[in-house]
C-alpha positions as CSV (number, residue, x, y, z in Angstrom):
1,X,28.7,-10.0,-0.7
2,X,25.5,-11.7,0.3
3,X,25.4,-13.4,3.7
4,X,22.2,-15.2,4.7
5,X,20.7,-18.1,6.5
6,X,18.5,-19.8,3.9
7,X,15.6,-22.0,4.8
8,X,15.4,-25.6,3.8
9,X,12.2,-27.4,3.2
10,X,11.6,-28.3,6.9
11,X,13.4,-25.6,8.9
12,X,12.8,-21.9,9.5
13,X,15.4,-19.2,9.0
14,X,15.7,-16.0,10.9
15,X,18.8,-14.4,9.5
16,X,19.5,-12.6,6.3
17,X,21.9,-9.9,5.0
18,X,21.2,-8.4,1.7
19,X,23.4,-6.8,-1.0
20,X,25.0,-3.4,-0.7
21,X,24.0,-2.9,2.9
22,X,26.9,-2.1,5.1
23,X,25.3,0.4,7.4
24,X,22.3,0.1,9.7
25,X,19.8,2.9,9.4
26,X,19.4,5.1,12.5
27,X,16.4,7.2,13.3
28,X,17.3,10.5,15.0
29,X,14.8,12.8,16.7
30,X,13.4,15.4,14.3
31,X,14.7,18.9,14.5
32,X,12.5,21.9,13.9
33,X,9.4,19.9,13.1
34,X,5.9,21.6,13.3
35,X,4.1,21.1,16.6
36,X,0.4,20.3,16.6
37,X,-1.9,21.5,19.4
38,X,-5.3,20.0,20.1
39,X,-8.2,20.9,22.3
40,X,-8.9,17.2,23.0
41,X,-7.3,13.8,22.3
42,X,-9.4,13.2,19.3
43,X,-11.1,16.4,18.3
44,X,-9.9,18.9,15.7
45,X,-7.2,21.4,16.8
46,X,-8.5,24.8,17.9
47,X,-8.4,27.3,15.1
48,X,-6.4,29.8,17.1
49,X,-3.5,27.3,17.1
50,X,-3.3,26.9,13.3
51,X,-0.6,28.9,11.7
52,X,-1.4,31.1,8.7
53,X,1.0,29.0,6.5
54,X,-0.8,25.7,7.4
55,X,-4.2,27.3,6.8
56,X,-3.1,28.6,3.4
57,X,-1.6,25.2,2.5
58,X,-4.9,23.5,3.4
59,X,-6.8,25.9,1.2
60,X,-4.4,25.0,-1.7
61,X,-4.8,21.3,-1.2
62,X,-8.6,21.6,-0.9
63,X,-8.8,23.6,-4.1
64,X,-6.4,21.2,-5.8
65,X,-8.6,18.2,-5.0
66,X,-11.9,20.0,-5.5
67,X,-10.8,20.9,-9.0
68,X,-10.3,17.3,-10.0
69,X,-12.8,16.0,-12.6
70,X,-13.1,12.9,-14.6
71,X,-11.0,12.9,-17.7
72,X,-11.3,9.3,-18.8
73,X,-13.1,6.0,-17.9
74,X,-11.8,2.6,-18.9
75,X,-13.9,0.8,-21.5
76,X,-16.3,-1.9,-20.3
77,X,-14.8,-5.4,-20.4
78,X,-16.4,-8.8,-21.1
79,X,-15.3,-10.0,-17.6
80,X,-15.8,-7.1,-15.1
81,X,-13.9,-7.4,-11.8
82,X,-13.4,-5.4,-8.7
83,X,-10.3,-3.3,-9.1
84,X,-8.2,-4.0,-6.0
85,X,-4.9,-2.3,-6.7
86,X,-3.4,0.3,-9.0
87,X,0.2,1.3,-9.8
88,X,1.8,3.4,-12.6
89,X,5.1,3.1,-14.4
90,X,7.9,5.2,-12.9
91,X,10.4,5.4,-15.7
92,X,11.5,8.6,-17.5
93,X,9.9,7.2,-20.7
94,X,6.7,6.9,-18.8
95,X,5.9,10.6,-19.4
96,X,5.2,9.9,-23.1
97,X,4.0,6.3,-22.9
98,X,3.0,5.7,-19.4
99,X,1.4,2.5,-18.3
100,X,-1.1,1.7,-15.6
101,X,-1.2,-1.8,-14.0
102,X,-4.5,-2.8,-12.3
103,X,-5.1,-5.9,-10.1
104,X,-8.5,-7.4,-10.6
105,X,-10.5,-9.6,-8.2
106,X,-10.3,-12.4,-10.8
107,X,-6.6,-12.7,-9.9
108,X,-5.2,-11.1,-13.1
109,X,-3.3,-7.9,-13.9
110,X,-4.5,-5.6,-16.7
111,X,-2.2,-3.1,-18.3
112,X,-3.7,0.2,-19.6
113,X,-2.4,3.2,-21.4
114,X,-2.0,5.9,-18.8
115,X,-3.6,8.7,-20.8
116,X,-6.3,7.0,-22.9
117,X,-7.1,4.1,-20.4
118,X,-7.2,1.8,-23.3
119,X,-6.6,-1.9,-22.4
120,X,-3.3,-3.0,-23.8
121,X,-2.8,-6.5,-22.4
122,X,-3.6,-8.8,-19.5
123,X,-1.4,-11.1,-17.4
124,X,-2.7,-14.2,-15.6
125,X,-1.4,-15.7,-12.3
126,X,-2.5,-19.2,-13.3
127,X,-2.4,-21.6,-11.6
128,X,-2.6,-19.2,-8.6
129,X,-4.4,-15.9,-8.0
130,X,-2.4,-12.7,-7.9
131,X,-2.2,-10.4,-4.9
132,X,-0.9,-6.8,-5.1
133,X,0.6,-5.0,-8.1
134,X,3.8,-3.0,-8.3
135,X,6.0,-1.5,-11.1
136,X,9.7,-1.6,-10.8
137,X,11.4,1.8,-10.2
138,X,13.9,1.6,-13.0
139,X,12.0,-0.2,-15.8
140,X,8.5,-1.2,-16.9
141,X,8.6,-4.6,-15.2
142,X,5.4,-5.3,-13.1
143,X,5.4,-7.6,-10.2
144,X,2.7,-9.5,-8.2
145,X,2.6,-12.1,-5.5
146,X,0.7,-15.3,-6.1
147,X,-1.2,-17.8,-4.1
148,X,0.8,-20.6,-5.9
149,X,3.9,-19.7,-3.8
150,X,5.7,-17.4,-6.2
151,X,6.2,-13.7,-7.0
152,X,5.8,-13.2,-10.8
153,X,7.4,-10.5,-12.9
154,X,6.3,-9.5,-16.4
155,X,7.6,-7.0,-18.9
156,X,4.5,-4.7,-19.1
157,X,5.4,-3.7,-22.7
158,X,5.3,-7.2,-24.1
159,X,2.3,-9.4,-24.7
160,X,3.6,-12.6,-23.1
161,X,1.7,-15.3,-21.3
162,X,4.7,-16.3,-19.3
163,X,6.4,-14.1,-16.7
164,X,9.9,-12.8,-17.4
165,X,11.0,-13.8,-13.9
166,X,9.6,-16.3,-11.4
167,X,10.6,-16.0,-7.8
168,X,9.8,-19.3,-6.0
169,X,9.0,-19.5,-2.4
170,X,9.2,-22.4,0.1
171,X,6.8,-25.4,0.1
172,X,3.3,-24.5,1.3
173,X,3.9,-20.7,0.8
174,X,0.8,-18.7,-0.2
175,X,1.8,-15.1,-0.8
176,X,-0.8,-12.4,-0.1
177,X,1.5,-9.4,0.0
178,X,4.9,-8.2,-1.3
179,X,7.0,-5.2,-2.3
180,X,10.2,-4.3,-4.2
181,X,12.8,-2.0,-2.7
182,X,13.6,1.4,-4.1
183,X,16.7,0.1,-6.0
184,X,14.9,-2.9,-7.4
185,X,17.4,-5.1,-5.7
186,X,15.3,-7.0,-3.2
187,X,11.8,-8.5,-3.2
188,X,10.0,-9.3,0.0
189,X,6.7,-11.3,0.1
190,X,4.4,-11.9,3.1
191,X,2.8,-15.4,3.4
192,X,-0.3,-16.8,5.0
193,X,0.3,-18.6,8.2
194,X,1.0,-22.3,7.8
195,X,1.3,-24.4,10.9
196,X,3.2,-22.1,13.3
197,X,5.0,-20.1,10.6
198,X,4.1,-16.7,9.0
199,X,7.0,-16.0,6.8
200,X,8.6,-12.9,5.2
201,X,10.5,-14.3,2.3
202,X,13.3,-12.4,0.4
203,X,14.8,-12.7,-3.1
204,X,17.6,-11.0,-5.0
205,X,15.8,-9.3,-7.8
206,X,18.8,-7.9,-9.7
207,X,19.3,-9.0,-13.3
208,X,22.8,-10.3,-14.3
209,X,24.4,-11.5,-17.6
210,X,23.9,-15.1,-16.4
211,X,20.3,-14.5,-15.4
212,X,17.9,-17.4,-15.1
213,X,14.1,-17.1,-15.3
214,X,13.5,-18.8,-11.9
215,X,14.9,-17.6,-8.6
216,X,15.1,-19.3,-5.2
217,X,14.8,-17.3,-1.9
218,X,17.7,-15.7,-0.2
219,X,16.1,-16.5,3.1
220,X,13.2,-15.6,5.4
221,X,12.1,-14.0,8.7
222,X,9.8,-16.3,10.6
223,X,9.7,-15.2,14.3
224,X,8.1,-11.8,14.3
225,X,4.5,-12.4,13.0
226,X,2.1,-15.0,14.3
227,X,-0.6,-14.7,11.6
228,X,-1.1,-13.9,7.9
229,X,1.2,-11.1,6.7
230,X,-1.2,-8.9,4.7
231,X,1.1,-5.9,4.0
232,X,4.8,-5.3,3.1
233,X,6.2,-1.9,2.2
234,X,9.8,-0.9,1.6
235,X,11.0,2.6,2.6
236,X,10.7,5.0,-0.4
237,X,14.5,5.9,-0.3
238,X,16.3,3.6,2.1
239,X,16.6,0.1,0.5
240,X,17.4,-1.5,3.8
241,X,14.2,-0.5,5.6
242,X,10.9,-2.5,5.3
243,X,7.7,-2.5,7.3
244,X,5.2,-5.4,7.5
245,X,1.6,-5.7,8.8
246,X,-0.4,-8.8,9.8
247,X,-3.7,-10.0,10.9
248,X,-2.0,-10.5,14.3
249,X,-2.3,-6.7,14.6
250,X,1.4,-6.1,14.6
251,X,3.3,-3.6,12.4
252,X,7.0,-4.5,12.4
253,X,9.8,-2.3,11.1
254,X,13.0,-4.1,9.9
255,X,16.5,-2.9,9.0
256,X,17.7,-5.6,6.6
257,X,21.4,-4.8,7.0
258,X,21.4,-6.4,10.5
259,X,22.9,-9.8,11.0
260,X,19.8,-11.7,12.1
261,X,16.0,-11.3,12.5
262,X,16.2,-10.3,16.1
263,X,18.6,-7.5,15.4
264,X,16.8,-6.5,12.3
265,X,13.6,-5.7,14.2
266,X,13.8,-2.0,14.8
267,X,10.3,-1.5,16.2
268,X,7.0,-3.3,16.8
269,X,3.8,-1.3,16.8
270,X,0.5,-2.8,17.8
271,X,-2.7,-1.7,15.9
272,X,-4.8,-4.1,18.0
273,X,-6.6,-5.3,14.9
274,X,-6.0,-7.0,11.5
275,X,-3.8,-4.7,9.3
276,X,-5.2,-3.8,5.9
277,X,-2.9,-1.0,4.8
278,X,0.5,0.4,5.8
279,X,2.7,3.1,4.4
280,X,5.6,5.5,5.1
281,X,5.2,9.2,5.6
282,X,6.6,12.2,7.4
283,X,9.8,14.2,6.6
284,X,12.5,11.8,5.4
285,X,9.8,9.1,5.7
286,X,10.5,8.4,9.3
287,X,6.8,7.9,10.2
288,X,4.4,5.0,9.5
289,X,0.6,4.9,9.2
290,X,-1.6,1.9,9.4
291,X,-5.2,1.1,8.6
292,X,-7.2,-1.9,9.8
293,X,-9.9,-4.1,8.4
294,X,-12.4,-2.7,10.9
295,X,-11.6,0.9,9.8
296,X,-9.1,1.8,12.5
297,X,-6.2,4.2,12.0
298,X,-2.8,4.4,13.6
299,X,0.1,6.7,13.1
300,X,3.6,6.3,14.6
301,X,6.7,8.5,14.6
302,X,10.0,6.5,14.5
303,X,12.0,9.6,15.3
304,X,11.1,9.0,19.0
305,X,12.4,5.4,19.2
306,X,15.4,6.5,21.2
307,X,13.7,9.2,23.2
308,X,11.2,9.3,26.1
309,X,8.5,10.7,23.8
310,X,5.7,8.3,22.8
311,X,6.0,7.1,19.2
312,X,2.2,7.0,18.8
313,X,0.9,10.2,17.1
314,X,-2.7,9.1,16.6
315,X,-4.7,6.0,17.4
316,X,-8.4,5.8,16.3
317,X,-10.2,2.5,16.8
318,X,-13.0,3.3,14.3
319,X,-12.7,6.3,12.0
320,X,-16.5,6.0,11.2
321,X,-17.3,7.0,14.7
322,X,-15.2,10.2,14.8
323,X,-17.3,13.4,15.1
324,X,-15.4,15.3,12.4
325,X,-15.8,12.6,9.7
326,X,-19.0,10.9,10.8
327,X,-21.3,10.6,7.8
328,X,-18.5,11.1,5.4
329,X,-16.7,7.8,5.6
330,X,-17.9,4.2,5.4
331,X,-14.4,2.8,4.9
332,X,-10.7,3.7,4.5
333,X,-9.0,3.2,1.2
334,X,-5.4,4.3,1.9
335,X,-2.9,7.0,2.8
336,X,-1.4,9.9,0.8
337,X,1.7,11.7,2.0
338,X,2.1,15.1,0.4
339,X,5.8,15.8,0.4
340,X,5.7,19.5,-0.5
341,X,3.3,20.2,2.4
342,X,4.9,17.6,4.7
343,X,1.4,16.4,5.6
344,X,-0.4,13.1,5.7
345,X,-3.8,12.7,4.1
346,X,-6.2,9.7,4.4
347,X,-8.4,8.7,1.6
348,X,-11.9,7.3,2.6
349,X,-15.1,6.6,0.8
350,X,-18.8,5.8,1.0
351,X,-20.7,2.7,-0.3
352,X,-22.2,4.9,-3.0
353,X,-18.8,5.7,-4.5
354,X,-17.9,9.1,-3.1
355,X,-14.3,9.7,-2.3
356,X,-13.2,11.8,0.7
357,X,-9.9,13.5,1.5
358,X,-9.2,13.7,5.2
359,X,-6.4,15.7,6.8
360,X,-4.3,13.9,9.4
361,X,-2.8,15.7,12.4
362,X,-2.0,14.7,16.0
363,X,-5.5,16.1,16.8
364,X,-7.3,13.6,14.6
365,X,-8.8,13.3,11.1
366,X,-10.8,16.1,9.6
367,X,-12.7,16.2,6.3
368,X,-11.1,18.4,3.7
369,X,-13.0,17.8,0.4
370,X,-14.8,15.2,-1.6
371,X,-15.0,13.9,-5.2
372,X,-18.5,13.1,-6.5
373,X,-20.0,11.6,-9.7
374,X,-17.4,9.0,-10.5
375,X,-18.0,5.6,-8.9
376,X,-21.3,4.1,-8.1
377,X,-20.0,1.6,-5.6
378,X,-17.2,1.0,-3.0
379,X,-13.8,2.4,-4.2
380,X,-11.0,-0.1,-3.5
381,X,-7.9,1.5,-4.9
382,X,-6.3,4.8,-5.9
383,X,-3.0,6.1,-7.2
384,X,-2.0,9.8,-6.9
385,X,0.4,11.4,-9.4
386,X,2.0,14.4,-7.6
387,X,3.8,15.8,-10.7
388,X,0.6,15.9,-12.7
389,X,-1.9,16.4,-9.8
390,X,-3.9,13.6,-11.3
391,X,-5.7,10.7,-9.6
392,X,-6.5,7.1,-10.7
393,X,-9.3,5.3,-8.9
394,X,-10.8,1.8,-9.2
395,X,-13.7,0.1,-7.4
396,X,-16.4,-2.5,-7.2
397,X,-18.2,-1.0,-10.3
398,X,-15.2,-2.3,-12.4
399,X,-14.4,1.2,-13.5
400,X,-10.9,2.7,-13.8
401,X,-11.2,6.5,-13.6
402,X,-8.6,9.1,-14.4
403,X,-9.2,12.4,-12.6
404,X,-7.4,15.6,-13.7
405,X,-7.6,19.3,-12.8
406,X,-10.4,21.0,-14.7
407,X,-11.0,18.0,-17.0
408,X,-14.4,17.5,-18.7
409,X,-15.6,14.0,-19.4
410,X,-16.9,13.5,-23.0
411,X,-19.2,10.6,-22.1
412,X,-20.9,9.5,-18.9
413,X,-21.1,5.7,-18.3
414,X,-21.4,5.4,-14.5
415,X,-21.8,1.7,-13.5
416,X,-23.5,0.0,-10.6
417,X,-21.7,-2.3,-8.2
418,X,-20.9,-5.8,-9.5
419,X,-22.2,-7.1,-6.2
420,X,-19.8,-10.0,-6.1
421,X,-17.5,-11.3,-3.4
422,X,-14.0,-12.0,-4.7
423,X,-11.8,-14.7,-3.1
424,X,-9.3,-12.0,-2.3
425,X,-11.9,-10.0,-0.4
426,X,-13.0,-13.1,1.5
427,X,-9.5,-14.0,2.5
428,X,-8.2,-10.7,3.8
429,X,-11.6,-9.5,5.0
430,X,-11.4,-6.1,3.4
431,X,-13.7,-3.4,4.8
432,X,-15.3,-5.7,7.4
433,X,-17.7,-4.1,9.9
434,X,-16.9,-6.8,12.4
435,X,-14.0,-6.4,14.8
436,X,-10.9,-8.5,14.5
437,X,-11.3,-9.7,18.1
438,X,-14.9,-10.9,17.4
439,X,-13.7,-12.9,14.4
440,X,-10.9,-14.6,16.3
441,X,-13.4,-15.7,19.0
442,X,-15.6,-17.4,16.4
């Protein structure tokens, strides 16, 4: 049974209950988790405090990444674009015929063969531009939010100009972020601020025998963000939990099984700057990391919500100024949680196209290893495949690269930066060197 408070065209809604959600998630303090010791609040942990197992694991992950080499490059296209987002198909059949979906700065999605990187088809968001790209978990449907106030869904294996599903928002919605929950039941999209509202809008994404191609919203949350909602991420295994980030600097955690927006708000964390990237990490994914548009990094532990322990594990205002990574990083790309190691890594890069792997502990970020010789310009996106130990990367040189252990590239076609500024980049201020506070004062 779905219970909700839906919005009309002139009023806000702050209450929604979604399907199959009878219990509210609870975060309990972790038991038996590793402790990190540091010689300073930011510096690297003293070597004497690092256990042998941790040291061995770090050597393994360093070797694993250092052994990555370029196996494939995508072919040059007539209309080159920045590659802003990458996702891969997650179905069982994907092992033999996997697909890669890439969001371009021209506001379209291109579908590639996962192994050959041959272009298969392209989907357009017209009349709007597309923001974000995400495969469903149970099929090869690919989703993207749109500036025309919709979330569009295509069948990635069919060459069709029209989306298979269209999820319509409320009047004046411009969606710049979204996600689909782990059961493919619920879609949540974050909108730009209009008047006093910055909405999180929800839809029922389940297909039925009486399915229609266009869906209206279930409802929305409107009270918890005061500016553009740049990021939305559902929990990897709990379909009720979702986290959102905004240019207001807030990162909000919601439990959608609650009766209303106020009760659904589990935690509010403040990054003090415009949020560019958020994700779940930690054992049972009870931690959250956040990156900001001025290259800040925050890490919070939700296990401590009901204890006297601080939930902040790490807070770095500008990663570029840290002693242990200075000279290695010009910008942050995203986070990578390694489940087997129970360790969070941060992916950063340089303006010349180098990619750096940074280890994240309570002591700070430390450089682990780097990938060279791939991109010639800023890297905007990546997608790590843990089962294959492979990596996909995309950047401002319009190149989609597949990195594999011990691979050898047959041809070398390294490209320069396109040196363009996409509308998406201008709107969300990706990799800005100016602080959020300075921009708000202008």
